[in-house]
Backbone bond lengths (Angstrom), bond angles and torsions (degrees), N, CA, C in turn:
res aa  C-N    CA-C-N  psi(-1)  N-CA   C-N-CA  omega(-1)  CA-C   N-CA-C  phi
1 M - - - 1.452 - - 1.531 107.75 -
2 N 1.304 115.85 138.58 1.456 119.54 -177.60 1.532 111.97 -78.07
3 N 1.334 115.61 161.06 1.462 121.17 -175.71 1.518 113.44 -63.90
4 L 1.333 117.29 -36.94 1.465 120.75 178.41 1.529 110.15 -58.80
5 L 1.312 115.87 -46.60 1.456 120.21 -178.50 1.531 111.17 -67.21
6 K 1.330 117.26 -41.86 1.476 120.56 177.46 1.525 110.06 -57.84
7 W 1.324 116.60 -45.40 1.463 120.43 -179.42 1.523 110.69 -61.40
8 M 1.341 116.61 -44.39 1.464 120.00 -178.29 1.524 111.45 -65.24
9 I 1.316 117.55 -41.24 1.471 120.48 179.96 1.520 110.17 -65.59
10 L 1.333 117.58 -47.01 1.463 120.21 178.36 1.522 110.82 -61.05
11 S 1.324 116.86 -41.31 1.462 120.41 178.96 1.521 110.97 -63.94
12 A 1.335 117.46 -42.22 1.466 121.15 -178.99 1.516 111.04 -65.03
13 N 1.331 117.43 -36.40 1.459 120.57 -177.70 1.519 113.25 -71.49
14 S 1.332 117.34 -23.48 1.463 119.15 -176.32 1.528 113.39 -116.88
15 A 1.307 117.68 6.52 1.464 121.36 -173.27 1.524 113.04 -79.79
16 S 1.327 114.91 148.59 1.459 120.07 169.74 1.521 107.43 -73.49
17 K 1.327 116.93 173.28 1.464 120.38 -178.91 1.533 111.44 -59.93
18 S 1.321 117.71 -44.34 1.467 120.11 -178.99 1.533 110.90 -69.40
19 E 1.330 117.15 -38.97 1.470 120.06 177.34 1.524 110.52 -64.72
20 L 1.322 115.96 -38.14 1.465 120.37 179.99 1.528 110.20 -64.64
21 E 1.322 117.48 -40.10 1.465 120.71 177.48 1.530 111.04 -64.01
22 R 1.338 117.11 -41.17 1.464 120.87 177.90 1.526 110.31 -64.02
23 L 1.336 116.76 -46.25 1.459 121.51 179.07 1.525 110.98 -61.90
24 K 1.318 115.86 -41.24 1.464 119.92 178.79 1.529 110.16 -60.18
25 G 1.323 117.31 -44.76 1.461 120.91 178.98 1.519 111.97 -61.37
26 E 1.342 116.92 -44.88 1.464 120.60 178.72 1.529 110.46 -61.92
27 Y 1.317 115.80 -45.34 1.459 120.75 -177.73 1.527 111.41 -63.52
28 L 1.325 116.95 -46.54 1.462 120.29 -177.95 1.527 111.52 -64.97
29 N 1.337 116.63 -28.40 1.469 119.95 178.23 1.526 112.55 -69.76
30 I 1.332 117.37 -32.26 1.468 119.38 -176.45 1.529 113.62 -106.73
31 R 1.320 117.61 -9.94 1.471 121.91 -173.32 1.527 112.82 -52.43
32 D 1.312 117.35 -48.09 1.460 120.18 -174.01 1.522 113.29 -79.89
33 S 1.330 118.22 -20.02 1.459 120.25 -176.19 1.528 113.42 -98.68
34 D 1.321 118.46 -14.78 1.467 120.85 -176.63 1.531 109.56 -104.04
35 P 1.351 117.95 113.08 1.463 120.27 -177.44 1.532 113.72 -62.15
36 R 1.337 117.23 -21.08 1.467 119.70 177.78 1.526 111.34 -67.31
37 L 1.330 116.61 -15.21 1.460 120.42 -177.61 1.527 112.15 -103.89
38 R 1.323 117.28 21.32 1.476 122.15 176.65 1.524 109.43 -112.07
39 T 1.305 115.64 59.69 1.469 122.32 -177.68 1.526 109.16 -134.83
40 P 1.359 117.52 166.54 1.473 119.03 174.75 1.528 112.16 -58.60
41 E 1.319 116.15 -35.28 1.464 119.56 178.79 1.529 110.99 -64.12
42 A 1.332 115.93 -40.82 1.464 119.81 178.59 1.524 110.44 -66.04
43 A 1.328 117.12 -36.55 1.469 120.15 176.00 1.522 109.77 -61.26
44 S 1.332 117.18 -35.03 1.463 120.98 176.87 1.513 110.84 -62.30
45 L 1.314 115.55 -45.18 1.459 119.57 -179.98 1.526 110.52 -63.48
46 T 1.320 116.98 -41.82 1.464 120.81 177.69 1.524 110.17 -58.76
47 A 1.330 116.69 -46.20 1.467 120.66 -178.90 1.521 111.54 -60.45
48 V 1.320 116.54 -42.03 1.466 120.53 -179.27 1.526 110.54 -68.26
49 L 1.319 117.28 -44.32 1.458 120.48 -177.23 1.529 112.90 -69.32
50 E 1.328 116.93 -31.14 1.457 119.87 -176.07 1.527 113.25 -93.53
51 A 1.313 118.39 -7.42 1.464 121.67 -177.52 1.527 110.83 -81.71
52 P 1.331 116.19 151.20 1.470 118.51 173.80 1.523 109.48 -69.40
53 P 1.327 118.24 155.13 1.466 120.60 179.20 1.529 110.92 -61.94
54 V 1.323 116.35 138.36 1.461 121.55 178.79 1.524 109.28 -135.82
55 E 1.309 114.97 157.04 1.465 121.14 176.67 1.530 108.81 -96.30
56 A 1.313 116.83 66.12 1.461 122.28 -179.35 1.519 108.14 -149.91
57 D 1.321 115.58 160.53 1.456 119.69 172.48 1.520 107.86 -74.37
58 I 1.312 116.12 143.71 1.455 121.09 178.74 1.525 107.61 -113.15
59 L 1.320 115.54 120.73 1.464 120.68 174.60 1.518 107.62 -103.73
60 I 1.323 116.32 124.23 1.451 119.52 176.96 1.518 108.91 -107.85
61 Y 1.314 115.50 160.99 1.461 122.18 -172.41 1.527 114.29 -45.65
62 P 1.344 120.18 -45.13 1.467 117.68 -178.33 1.528 114.59 -75.60
63 D 1.331 118.72 -9.32 1.461 122.38 -177.55 1.524 110.45 -63.50
64 K 1.326 117.02 137.50 1.471 121.00 179.65 1.525 112.13 -63.69
65 K 1.330 117.31 -25.24 1.462 121.05 179.44 1.529 112.87 -83.13
66 Y 1.328 117.26 -8.36 1.467 120.80 178.89 1.531 107.69 -61.07
67 P 1.338 118.10 128.76 1.472 120.71 -173.16 1.536 113.54 -58.84
68 A 1.322 115.02 130.08 1.463 121.73 -179.10 1.527 111.39 -59.40
69 K 1.325 116.96 -35.47 1.469 119.81 -179.45 1.525 111.25 -62.58
70 L 1.310 117.47 -36.15 1.455 120.81 179.52 1.527 112.01 -73.62
71 R 1.343 116.80 -30.24 1.467 120.24 177.70 1.527 111.54 -62.02
72 Q 1.329 116.98 -23.92 1.460 121.62 -177.74 1.529 112.84 -77.72
73 L 1.324 117.59 -14.09 1.460 120.94 179.97 1.527 110.97 -70.59
74 K 1.317 115.81 150.86 1.464 120.62 177.66 1.531 110.74 -62.29
75 N 1.325 117.17 -41.92 1.464 122.84 178.81 1.527 108.91 -127.96
76 P 1.340 117.52 78.52 1.459 119.24 -178.17 1.521 112.00 -67.19
77 P 1.330 117.16 152.14 1.470 118.78 175.62 1.535 108.86 -58.22
78 P 1.313 118.31 132.64 1.463 119.72 -176.94 1.524 113.32 -69.84
79 A 1.327 116.50 -26.57 1.465 119.60 -179.95 1.522 108.80 -148.22
80 L 1.327 115.15 145.12 1.459 121.43 176.17 1.521 108.08 -122.10
81 Y 1.313 115.97 135.45 1.453 121.49 174.87 1.516 106.24 -101.13
82 V 1.339 116.24 120.33 1.455 120.74 -169.03 1.522 110.64 -123.98
83 L 1.320 115.06 131.84 1.458 121.80 169.07 1.519 106.46 -111.70
84 G 1.312 117.49 127.25 1.462 120.26 179.49 1.520 112.33 102.73
85 D 1.318 114.52 -166.53 1.457 123.63 -174.67 1.524 110.62 -79.75
86 T 1.322 117.06 110.60 1.462 120.40 -179.58 1.526 112.14 -70.02
87 G 1.306 117.66 -18.60 1.463 121.07 -179.85 1.518 113.32 -62.40
88 V 1.338 117.10 -27.38 1.469 118.83 -177.98 1.519 112.25 -67.67
89 L 1.330 117.66 -18.29 1.459 119.71 -179.93 1.522 111.98 -65.30
90 S 1.334 117.06 -16.84 1.459 121.47 178.48 1.525 111.93 -103.72
91 D 1.331 117.14 0.45 1.461 121.22 -173.07 1.520 114.91 -82.68
92 G 1.293 119.69 -7.83 1.456 120.01 -178.85 1.503 111.53 169.76
93 P 1.317 115.20 -169.39 1.465 118.89 -179.62 1.528 110.51 -67.52
94 C 1.315 115.27 145.36 1.461 121.48 179.90 1.523 109.71 -115.21
95 V 1.324 115.68 150.06 1.459 120.96 172.31 1.525 107.23 -131.06
96 A 1.329 115.57 131.66 1.462 121.07 178.68 1.521 108.74 -91.46
97 V 1.313 115.96 132.91 1.468 121.59 178.73 1.523 107.84 -120.01
98 V 1.317 115.66 117.07 1.462 121.76 177.70 1.520 108.30 -136.84
99 G 1.307 116.22 156.93 1.460 118.72 179.27 1.507 111.88 -176.22
100 S 1.289 114.37 -163.84 1.456 122.01 -174.45 1.528 112.15 -65.00
101 R 1.317 115.34 141.40 1.463 120.27 172.28 1.526 109.82 -77.99
102 D 1.316 116.24 -23.48 1.462 122.09 -179.76 1.533 108.12 -104.43
103 A 1.318 116.28 62.16 1.461 122.45 -172.42 1.525 112.21 -77.66
104 T 1.318 114.92 147.93 1.467 121.01 174.47 1.524 108.94 -84.17
105 V 1.313 116.56 166.30 1.459 120.95 176.48 1.530 109.30 -60.97
106 Y 1.330 115.92 -41.73 1.461 120.13 178.20 1.532 110.40 -60.43
107 G 1.319 117.62 -46.76 1.462 121.63 179.87 1.516 112.58 -60.02
108 M 1.329 116.24 -40.48 1.461 119.70 179.30 1.524 111.14 -69.25
109 T 1.333 117.05 -37.87 1.470 120.88 178.37 1.527 110.85 -64.58
110 V 1.333 116.42 -46.40 1.464 120.94 -179.91 1.536 110.34 -64.34
111 T 1.332 116.61 -40.33 1.465 120.23 178.33 1.521 110.53 -60.50
112 S 1.312 116.76 -45.60 1.457 120.58 179.00 1.530 110.94 -60.78
113 D 1.333 116.60 -44.23 1.470 120.97 179.13 1.531 111.35 -62.39
114 F 1.354 116.34 -46.08 1.465 120.04 179.09 1.529 111.12 -60.80
115 C 1.326 116.00 -44.06 1.466 119.75 -178.38 1.522 111.13 -64.20
116 L 1.301 116.66 -39.41 1.463 120.15 177.01 1.529 109.90 -63.20
117 D 1.334 117.08 -43.67 1.475 120.87 177.67 1.526 111.10 -61.79
118 F 1.335 116.63 -43.22 1.462 120.29 178.38 1.529 111.01 -61.37
119 R 1.339 117.52 -44.20 1.478 120.93 179.85 1.516 110.34 -62.45
120 E 1.332 116.61 -44.06 1.467 119.92 179.66 1.523 111.74 -62.99
121 A 1.332 116.82 -27.16 1.464 121.69 178.83 1.540 111.62 -86.33
122 G 1.332 116.98 0.42 1.456 120.79 175.85 1.515 116.16 94.75
123 F 1.319 117.77 10.16 1.466 120.99 179.69 1.526 111.31 -84.32
124 I 1.319 115.38 148.08 1.460 122.69 171.59 1.524 106.16 -91.05
125 I 1.331 117.03 128.48 1.464 122.02 179.35 1.531 108.40 -86.70
126 V 1.320 116.34 125.67 1.463 122.41 177.98 1.522 107.05 -121.05
127 T 1.326 116.36 130.97 1.461 120.01 -179.18 1.516 110.36 -151.06
128 G 1.315 115.17 159.04 1.453 120.39 179.20 1.518 113.22 -75.62
129 G 1.311 117.45 -24.75 1.453 120.78 176.99 1.510 116.02 85.32
130 A 1.336 117.84 9.39 1.469 119.80 176.66 1.520 109.15 -65.54
131 K 1.337 117.11 165.33 1.467 119.46 179.43 1.530 109.29 -63.30
132 G 1.295 115.93 159.25 1.461 120.72 179.88 1.519 111.79 91.56
133 I 1.333 116.53 -134.56 1.462 122.54 -175.52 1.527 111.38 -58.81
134 D 1.325 117.60 -44.65 1.465 120.80 -179.04 1.537 110.92 -57.88
135 S 1.324 116.81 -44.25 1.469 120.75 -179.48 1.519 111.72 -64.39
136 V 1.332 116.70 -40.39 1.464 120.13 178.28 1.527 109.63 -62.20
137 A 1.340 116.66 -43.21 1.462 120.60 178.44 1.533 110.79 -60.45
138 A 1.331 116.39 -45.25 1.468 120.65 -179.95 1.522 111.07 -64.27
139 E 1.316 117.33 -45.16 1.470 121.03 179.70 1.524 111.23 -62.06
140 T 1.319 117.21 -41.98 1.468 121.00 179.42 1.520 110.30 -65.20
141 A 1.339 116.88 -42.40 1.467 120.49 179.67 1.528 110.80 -62.12
142 V 1.316 116.43 -43.23 1.469 119.82 179.72 1.518 110.82 -67.58
143 K 1.312 116.90 -44.17 1.461 121.82 -176.62 1.528 112.18 -63.60
144 F 1.331 116.61 -39.77 1.463 120.73 -174.08 1.529 113.37 -108.69
145 G 1.331 115.88 13.68 1.473 119.85 176.10 1.473 112.62 82.62
């Protein structure tokens, strides 16, 4: 990773709200013209700078905690918002659970049952956490480990 990108990532991680806005403006002005910023790491910085504020840990592509399995993808997610222990993402097989935000009672019940079965089989439940099916998956994963 180049020094410019390292500086921007470190600055973004420790910046106040006003500093982050200034950094975002500087970055967006040079992003398209500087070839050093056309990398997966730069995509991570873009994702962090353009995302709304959240109360979660943010793992970006160059982070050592970024899951190795995701690094193997052709187009890995540039940033992950994580609640909980990120170490479990390397502890075994993972299953992603996503679904409707406008879930039925039946859909939520089945999702909870499936997630419980997956946990009992040793899978790590991964979900986006949106309302509906995603939330049920997250709640079940937290409740049952």
